[in-house]
N, C-alpha and C positions, 0 to 999 in steps of 0.2 A: 169412840177411841177408847182403849184400855190402858190403865196406868199400871205401873209397876206391881201394884198389890192387886191386880187382877180385877179392878173395879171399872164399871163402865162409866165414862166421863161423857158430858154432853158437849157439843161444840155449837158456838152460836151460828146462826144461818149465815152471816156474813163472813166468818172464817171459813165455812165449808166452801163458799164459791172461791175465795182465794186458794184454798187447798186444791181444789179441782183444776183451777187455772194453772196453778204452779205445777200440778202433775202433768197438764197437758204440755207445757213447756218442757218438762222432763222427758216425756215420752217423744216429743218432737226432736229434742237433742239426742236422745237414744238412738231413734231411727236414723238421724243424720250420721251419728258417730258408726253406726253399724253399715250404713252405705259407704262411707270412706273406707272403711276396713275392707270391705268386699272389693271395691275398686283398686285399693292399694294392693290387695291380693293379685287381682287380675294383671296390674301393671307388672308386678314381680314374675308372674307367671310367663309373660311376654318375653321377659330377660331371660327366662329358662333356656331359651334356644341357645343364649351365649355359652352356657355350661356345658353344651355338647361337645365343645373343643377344649381339649386339654390345655392347661396354662403352661407357661415355661417351666421346664425343670419336672414337670409332672410325668413325662415320658423321657428315659434317659437319651440325652443327647439333642432333644428338640427344645427349641425356644419360639414362641409364637412372636412374629416380627411385625405386627400391625394390628389394626382394628378389624373386628369382624364386620363384614359387609352383608347386608341382607337384600335380596331381590325377590319382589312378589311375581307371581306367574305373569303378570301384565307387562312388567318392565325387564323380564329375565333377558330379553334380547340385547340389553345394555350390556351384559356379562357375556354370555355365549351367543354373540350374534352369528346367525347362520344356522345354528342347531337348537335355539330355544323352542321351536315348533315342536320338535320331537318330544321333549320334556312336558311342554303344556299338553300335548295330546295323551301323554301318559298320566295326566293328572297332578303334576307338580303344584303345589300350593305356595312354597317359598323355597328360596335357595340361599344358603349361608356359605360364606367363604371366608377363609383366613389363611394368612401368609405364615410360614414357618422357615426356620433356618436350622439346618442339622449341623451340630458340631462345628459351627463357624466355616463349614466347608461348602455346603450345598443349599439352595434355596428351593422351597417345594410350596405348593398350594393345596389346601384342603377344601373341598366342596362337599356341601351335604345338601342333598335334594330331599325335602319333605315331600311325600306324595300323599294323595287324598286317600289311597288305599294301598294295602302291599302289592296288589296285583300291578300297580304303576311302578312301583320300584322293580318288581320282577320284570316287566316289560322293558324297562330300559336296560337292565342288567343283560337280558338275553339278546339284545341289539349289539352288545359289545362283542367284538371279535374275540375269539379263543385262541387264535393264531398266535404263536410265539409266547404263550402264557402258561402259567402252571396254577392248577387250583389250590386253594388255601382252605383251611378249617377255621373261617372266620364269618361271624354272623350266619346269615341263611345260605349265602354263596359268596365266594370271593375268588378273584383272580390277580395273580401278581405278574407284570410285565417287567422289562429291564428297568424302566425309570418311572413307572406308574402301578398303581393298585386300585382295583374297583372292587366293592362290595356292596351287598344289600342286606337290611335287616329290617323286617316289619315294614313300616312305612318309608324308611329311609333308603336312598341310594347315595353311597359315598364314593367320590372319585379323588384320589391323591396323585399327584404329579410332581416329580422332582425335576429340577432343571440340570442335572447331572446324571450320568448312566455309570454306576459301578456298583459291584455286589455290596459293598458297605452300605451304600445309600439305599439299596433294595432292602436289605435287613432292617434298615432304620425305618423304611416307609411300613414295613410289617409291624413294627413296634408303635408306630404312630397310629395305624389303623386299628390295633388292638385297644389303643388308649382311647380312641373315638368310639370304638364299637362298644366298650363298657360304660359309655355315657349315654348311649341311645337308649330310650325306652323300647319296651317290647311292644 
């Protein structure tokens, strides 16, 4: 050991053993602290999915009106009974869904399907009918219908469905879709 005057000091053998044991304890504590930090970051990254939906007031006129629900591929049938297999075959890994209310007039649901690869999102998008829709410059591809909107971006396929049919609500859906699109990672 070196003191403040840069002189080498000798340490009795018994003290060396205590120092090494203490360092061992400190190293174990440091490893445990690092593991906790890594696991904590992983847990937070799981909640990253929740940030894919705009919060109330983030998109003009829209308020989130419930909790985000998550469905893994294996239990997607609980949410989209009768159509889940189409998503599973396209490689869906999870589905997130949130309810919204537009200007206290209309309710809507936003579904985000996270696929294993962008080809899965494209496959689902391509099975959506283009009849009575108009293309939109949103994500990689988008279509607007009277009371719904679908788009894809990278790994994600998004469906917005309003429970009211009006031009005002359709414009609102476009704005909500832009809010979601801006939060999706590439």
